[in-house]
C-alpha positions as a printed Julia matrix, in Angstrom:
427×3 Matrix{Float64}:
 -34.16   -8.4    -6.12
 -31.06   -6.37   -5.24
 -29.71   -3.23   -6.9
 -26.05   -3.67   -7.81
 -23.17   -1.28   -8.43
 -20.36   -2.7   -10.58
 -17.13   -0.71  -10.62
 -13.4    -1.04  -11.18
 -10.9    -1.18   -8.34
  -7.69   -0.25  -10.16
  -6.96    2.15  -13.06
  -9.73    0.9   -15.3
  -9.65   -1.93  -17.85
 -10.5    -4.5   -15.17
 -13.05   -6.32  -17.34
 -16.18   -4.67  -15.93
 -18.1    -5.12  -19.19
 -18.01   -8.89  -18.93
 -19.18   -8.82  -15.31
 -22.0    -6.41  -16.14
 -23.06   -8.64  -19.04
 -23.07  -11.64  -16.7
 -25.05   -9.98  -13.91
 -27.64   -8.44  -16.24
 -29.07  -11.88  -16.84
 -30.96  -11.31  -13.61
 -31.69   -7.55  -13.65
 -34.22   -5.39  -15.43
 -32.46   -2.02  -15.76
 -28.82   -1.05  -16.45
 -27.57    2.5   -15.88
 -24.37    4.26  -16.89
 -23.88    6.86  -14.18
 -20.63    8.68  -15.03
 -17.87    9.16  -17.57
 -18.06    9.26  -21.33
 -16.7     7.46  -24.35
 -13.2     7.5   -22.9
 -14.29    4.18  -21.39
 -14.42    0.99  -23.41
 -16.1    -2.24  -22.37
 -15.22   -5.35  -24.37
 -17.72   -8.23  -24.38
 -17.18  -11.67  -25.89
 -20.18  -13.96  -26.33
 -19.99  -17.1   -28.44
 -16.58  -15.98  -29.69
 -18.03  -12.71  -31.03
 -16.45   -9.5   -29.71
 -18.46   -6.33  -29.06
 -16.84   -3.09  -27.84
 -19.08   -0.45  -26.27
 -18.12    3.03  -25.12
 -21.39    4.65  -24.05
 -24.28    2.22  -24.26
 -24.43    0.04  -21.12
 -22.96   -3.43  -21.54
 -26.3    -4.97  -20.57
 -27.71   -4.06  -23.99
 -26.77   -7.56  -25.19
 -29.31   -9.06  -22.77
 -32.62   -8.76  -24.69
 -34.82   -8.32  -21.62
 -32.84   -5.42  -20.13
 -33.66   -1.72  -20.42
 -30.67    0.63  -20.6
 -30.3     4.17  -19.24
 -27.78    6.99  -19.69
 -27.74    8.89  -16.39
 -27.27   12.58  -15.71
 -23.68   11.99  -14.51
 -22.55   10.9   -17.99
 -21.14   13.19  -20.69
 -22.52   12.01  -24.01
 -20.77   12.23  -27.38
 -23.87   12.14  -29.63
 -21.96   11.04  -32.73
 -20.32    8.08  -30.96
 -23.66    7.23  -29.34
 -25.52    7.1   -32.67
 -22.7     5.09  -34.27
 -22.95    2.5   -31.47
 -26.71    2.3   -31.91
 -26.37    1.72  -35.65
 -23.63   -0.89  -35.15
 -25.72   -2.82  -32.64
 -28.83   -2.57  -34.82
 -26.88   -4.05  -37.73
 -26.05   -6.99  -35.46
 -29.76   -7.53  -34.73
 -29.74   -5.93  -31.26
 -32.85   -3.9   -30.4
 -31.72   -0.34  -29.6
 -34.7     1.91  -30.32
 -36.48    4.45  -28.08
 -37.81    2.78  -24.96
 -34.97    0.26  -24.94
 -32.44    3.06  -24.33
 -33.4     6.13  -22.29
 -31.19    9.24  -22.05
 -31.61   11.68  -19.19
 -32.34   15.25  -20.37
 -29.78   16.32  -17.72
 -26.94   14.43  -19.42
 -24.34   16.88  -20.74
 -23.37   16.69  -24.41
 -19.8    16.67  -25.71
 -19.47   19.24  -28.49
 -16.84   19.52  -31.26
 -15.07   22.38  -29.46
 -14.61   20.19  -26.37
 -12.62   17.7   -28.42
 -10.6    20.43  -30.13
  -9.65   21.96  -26.79
  -8.87   18.6   -25.2
  -6.48   17.66  -28.01
  -4.84   21.09  -28.14
  -4.09   21.05  -24.43
  -2.52   17.6   -24.5
  -0.42   18.47  -27.54
   0.92   21.53  -25.72
   2.36   19.33  -22.97
   5.48   17.23  -23.29
   6.83   13.99  -21.87
   5.82   13.16  -18.33
   3.6    16.23  -18.11
   1.09   14.64  -20.49
  -1.97   13.27  -18.72
  -2.66   10.6   -21.33
  -6.14   11.93  -22.11
  -8.02   10.16  -24.89
  -8.81   13.51  -26.52
 -12.52   12.72  -26.51
 -13.5    16.06  -24.95
 -14.54   14.54  -21.63
 -12.71   17.0   -19.35
 -13.73   20.19  -21.2
 -17.35   19.01  -21.22
 -17.32   18.5   -17.45
 -15.67   21.94  -17.15
 -18.61   23.54  -18.97
 -20.98   21.63  -16.7
 -19.27   23.1   -13.63
 -19.15   26.54  -15.26
 -22.91   26.33  -15.96
 -22.53   26.89  -19.7
 -22.92   23.28  -20.86
 -25.27   21.9   -23.49
 -27.53   19.18  -22.05
 -29.32   16.42  -23.91
 -32.68   18.01  -23.13
 -31.53   21.17  -24.94
 -31.52   19.21  -28.2
 -35.29   19.7   -28.33
 -34.64   23.44  -28.86
 -31.84   24.12  -31.35
 -32.2    27.88  -30.85
 -31.23   27.35  -27.21
 -28.32   25.14  -28.3
 -27.12   27.82  -30.7
 -27.22   30.47  -27.98
 -25.2    28.26  -25.66
 -22.67   27.4   -28.36
 -22.19   31.09  -29.23
 -21.54   31.87  -25.58
 -19.14   28.98  -25.07
 -17.12   29.71  -28.21
 -16.19   33.23  -27.09
 -13.84   31.7   -24.53
 -13.02   28.46  -26.39
 -11.88   30.19  -29.57
  -9.78   32.66  -27.63
  -7.92   29.73  -26.1
  -7.69   27.74  -29.32
  -6.4    30.65  -31.4
  -4.33   32.74  -29.01
  -2.93   30.12  -26.63
  -2.7    26.98  -28.75
  -2.42   28.39  -32.28
  -5.35   26.41  -33.63
  -8.15   27.28  -36.02
 -11.35   28.67  -34.46
 -14.51   26.57  -34.23
 -17.43   28.15  -36.12
 -20.95   28.28  -34.71
 -22.61   27.42  -38.02
 -20.37   24.38  -38.47
 -21.24   23.11  -34.97
 -24.97   23.54  -35.57
 -24.74   21.78  -38.93
 -23.11   18.81  -37.19
 -25.47   18.69  -34.22
 -28.82   18.9   -36.05
 -28.94   15.36  -37.55
 -27.84   13.64  -34.31
 -30.26   15.75  -32.28
 -33.11   14.37  -34.37
 -32.0    10.82  -33.49
 -31.47   11.43  -29.76
 -34.58   13.45  -28.88
 -36.95   10.43  -29.15
 -34.76    8.64  -26.58
 -34.99   11.35  -23.93
 -36.79   10.39  -20.73
 -36.88   11.03  -17.0
 -34.32    8.46  -15.86
 -34.72    9.28  -12.18
 -38.49    8.69  -12.29
 -38.11    5.51  -14.33
 -35.67    4.07  -11.79
 -37.91    5.09   -8.88
 -40.77    3.26  -10.56
 -38.6     0.19  -11.13
 -37.64    0.13   -7.45
 -41.3     0.47   -6.42
 -42.14   -2.48   -8.67
 -39.31   -4.49   -7.05
 -37.35   -4.66  -10.29
 -33.59   -4.89  -10.0
 -31.16   -2.25  -11.28
 -27.48   -2.51  -12.15
 -25.34    0.64  -12.04
 -22.41    0.35  -14.45
 -19.28    2.33  -13.63
 -16.61    3.38  -16.1
 -12.83    3.67  -15.62
 -11.55    2.65  -12.17
 -11.39    3.86   -8.58
  -7.87    5.26   -8.9
  -8.92    7.41  -11.84
 -11.52    9.15   -9.66
 -11.28   12.95   -9.87
 -11.14   13.24   -6.06
  -9.59    9.99   -4.88
  -7.4     8.91   -7.81
  -3.74    9.57   -8.61
  -4.32   13.24   -9.33
  -3.65   14.83  -11.8
  -3.47   11.57  -13.79
  -7.18   10.95  -13.39
 -10.45   11.12  -15.3
 -12.89   14.03  -14.95
 -15.68   12.32  -13.01
 -16.21   10.48   -9.74
 -15.86    6.74  -10.36
 -16.57    5.42   -6.84
 -19.71    3.61   -5.69
 -21.16    6.61   -3.89
 -21.55    8.46   -7.2
 -23.9     5.79   -8.59
 -26.78    7.4    -6.71
 -25.99   10.98   -7.73
 -25.1    10.11  -11.34
 -28.33    8.18  -11.87
 -30.72   10.3    -9.83
 -31.71    7.9    -7.06
 -31.28    7.76   -3.28
 -28.15    6.07   -1.83
 -30.29    3.71    0.26
 -31.41    2.05   -2.99
 -27.9     0.59   -3.47
 -27.86   -2.94   -2.04
 -24.73   -4.6    -3.42
 -21.34   -3.31   -4.57
 -19.34   -5.66   -6.81
 -15.73   -4.49   -7.03
 -13.98   -5.83  -10.13
 -10.34   -6.77   -9.54
  -8.06   -7.83  -12.37
  -5.75  -10.65  -11.2
  -2.81   -8.34  -11.9
  -2.6    -4.57  -12.49
  -2.63   -2.49  -15.67
  -2.6     1.18  -16.49
  -2.98    3.2   -19.7
  -1.41    6.63  -20.14
   0.7     8.58  -17.67
   0.89    8.48  -13.9
   2.71    6.54  -11.16
   2.48    2.74  -11.19
   4.41    1.14   -8.29
   4.24   -2.51   -9.45
   4.89   -1.86  -13.16
   7.05   -4.53  -14.82
   9.5    -4.1   -17.67
  10.76   -7.69  -17.74
   9.6   -11.01  -19.21
   6.84  -11.33  -16.6
   5.48   -7.97  -17.73
   5.67   -9.13  -21.35
   3.8   -12.31  -20.39
   0.97  -10.32  -18.8
   0.77   -7.87  -21.69
   0.82  -10.46  -24.46
  -1.2   -13.23  -22.83
  -3.75  -10.74  -21.53
  -3.97   -8.93  -24.9
  -3.56   -5.69  -22.99
  -4.52   -3.0   -25.45
  -7.0    -0.23  -24.63
 -10.52   -0.85  -25.97
 -10.96    2.88  -26.58
  -7.51    3.99  -27.75
  -5.75    0.8   -28.82
  -2.78    1.89  -26.7
  -0.58   -0.79  -25.15
  -1.34   -1.1   -21.44
   1.39   -0.98  -18.83
   1.35   -4.19  -16.75
   2.41   -5.11  -13.23
   1.73   -7.3   -10.21
  -1.36   -7.11   -8.04
  -1.17   -4.1    -5.7
  -2.86   -4.57   -2.32
  -2.38   -0.99   -1.04
  -4.26    0.24   -4.1
  -6.99   -2.36   -3.51
  -7.25   -1.59    0.21
  -7.91    2.03   -0.71
 -10.55    0.92   -3.22
 -12.26   -1.25   -0.62
 -12.24    1.63    1.85
 -13.78    4.01   -0.69
 -16.38    1.67   -2.18
 -17.38   -0.7     0.62
 -17.68   -3.78   -1.62
 -20.0    -6.59   -0.65
 -18.08   -8.95   -2.93
 -15.33   -9.11   -5.54
 -15.3   -10.26   -9.15
 -11.8   -11.38  -10.16
 -11.02  -11.19  -13.87
  -8.24  -12.54  -16.09
  -7.08  -15.17  -13.62
  -6.16  -17.32  -16.65
  -3.49  -14.8   -17.71
  -1.35  -15.78  -14.71
  -1.22  -19.4   -15.89
   2.29  -20.52  -16.77
   4.18  -18.34  -14.31
   6.45  -20.16  -11.82
   5.71  -17.62   -9.11
   3.23  -14.8    -8.78
   4.13  -11.71   -6.78
   1.75   -9.57   -4.75
   2.6    -6.09   -3.47
   1.56   -6.2     0.19
   2.75   -2.74    1.33
   4.9     0.24    0.37
   8.13    1.61    1.81
   7.7     5.37    1.89
  10.05    7.92    3.46
  11.43    5.49    6.01
   8.11    3.86    6.9
   6.12    0.83    5.77
   2.58    1.85    4.84
  -0.51   -0.19    3.97
  -2.34    2.44    1.9
  -1.26    4.83   -0.87
   0.14    8.16    0.4
  -2.43   10.93    0.03
  -0.29   13.74   -1.41
   0.13   14.56   -5.1
   3.08   12.77   -6.67
   3.86   10.75   -3.54
   2.87    7.43   -5.13
   5.83    7.84   -7.5
   8.14    7.72   -4.47
   6.99    4.42   -2.96
   8.89    1.15   -3.14
   6.67   -1.95   -3.31
   7.07   -4.71   -0.74
   6.4    -8.07   -2.36
   5.35  -11.53   -1.26
   5.84  -14.44   -3.64
   3.12  -17.05   -4.13
   3.47  -20.29   -6.11
   2.1   -20.21   -9.65
   0.33  -22.89  -11.65
   0.8   -24.44  -15.09
  -2.63  -26.0   -15.66
  -4.86  -24.46  -18.34
  -7.93  -23.1   -16.54
  -9.82  -21.74  -19.57
 -12.21  -24.68  -19.56
 -12.69  -24.95  -15.79
 -16.36  -24.77  -14.81
 -16.27  -25.1   -11.03
 -14.3   -23.83   -8.04
 -13.24  -27.33   -7.05
 -11.62  -27.87  -10.46
  -9.28  -24.89  -10.21
  -5.61  -25.67   -9.52
  -4.75  -25.54   -5.82
  -2.37  -22.61   -6.25
  -4.99  -20.63   -8.17
  -7.46  -21.15   -5.33
  -4.84  -20.11   -2.8
  -4.2   -16.91   -4.77
  -7.91  -16.05   -4.56
  -8.06  -16.9    -0.85
  -5.04  -14.67   -0.29
  -6.9   -11.72   -1.82
 -10.05  -12.47    0.15
  -8.11  -12.53    3.41
  -6.24   -9.3     2.59
  -9.38   -7.34    1.68
 -11.77   -9.15    4.05
 -14.19   -9.51    1.16
 -15.38  -12.69   -0.61
 -14.59  -13.34   -4.26
 -17.94  -14.37   -5.71
 -17.15  -14.31   -9.46
 -14.02  -15.62  -11.2
 -13.32  -15.06  -14.89
 -11.05  -17.68  -16.49
 -11.24  -16.48  -20.1
 -12.69  -13.75  -22.31
 -15.91  -15.51  -23.33
 -19.16  -14.97  -21.44
 -19.28  -18.67  -20.5
 -15.74  -18.75  -19.1
 -16.92  -17.62  -15.68
 -17.23  -19.33  -12.29
 -19.86  -18.3    -9.76
 -19.11  -19.03   -6.11
 -21.95  -19.16   -3.62
């Protein structure tokens, strides 16, 4: 059995949750290896929608065991709420079914307060578009070596000492720079105690558990959050998330060796979307953009914000392929393109008098590029009920072949609708 990394190739919202849910039919362990509850994965099975922010999407497969890796930042209140919601739906979510690494950092109330205060202090185009979930400040404390980790929840005296230390700086910023009320230590401890009691029984050595699974020849799926171009190093900085979203971080964020990664499935939405600020070369503000937004129901699973929509962007995808080394591609939302007379693809950029095949590497430079388009014929046939490759409209198949040729990578999975069953598997 192979170990699989599933990740997004664009700016997130590619439909990774559905692909993870599909692939976990054949794997034993699913691991979240980075990010926090600023990610949202929407699953539809039998017409029933489930939105998850922290718990791996594979939780809906009853045989699978789910892990929260050390690279994640965990909001304990959101985590417990998801557990209770799933339990009410009859999904088993107790200790043993979900394992949290003691090295996972915990998002605290002061992280959220600081995140929101910073964003509110910015205006217009300077705003990053953060979800205000405290993700960035939590990763900051991790790098500053003052963070609270999930394993600390077994010792609330240790947590209190860390909170007291952190709040010296946090309250100075909140009060003196942003004009906000201070966060009180006692209030934080009162909030953390009940969730700590729920999380402690789920703590376990994720790295050892995965090593054991590999030794027993059990398969593992590593579930990424956000998308490649939100990566803290390789994304459109500063309009990025606070963690590394690329395939190479699956090993570090889960606590296993890179040689254990066998397959990298890069999820590509059939067009491009983006939430929040930042440059977006193929963004549309015409009726085609409205078609993509409305037909694709493009609203953020985490924030509910309307997503910006545009044509497929090959320079962005070439960069993603270079960074992630995909073995194959899963294309999602192909059905949303149905009804368009022509479908455009950005094949290159014009940038400072040159034609370039990859995004420019300097901050802000992506906002300067002019997309170079090629038009492909569209299709009118409804593909929501298509169950085989041969039954797809000719122009839809040509669109997929075009992408395969451009990225030199096969498209192995094609999603033609939101439901779990609306998926084609190509051998």
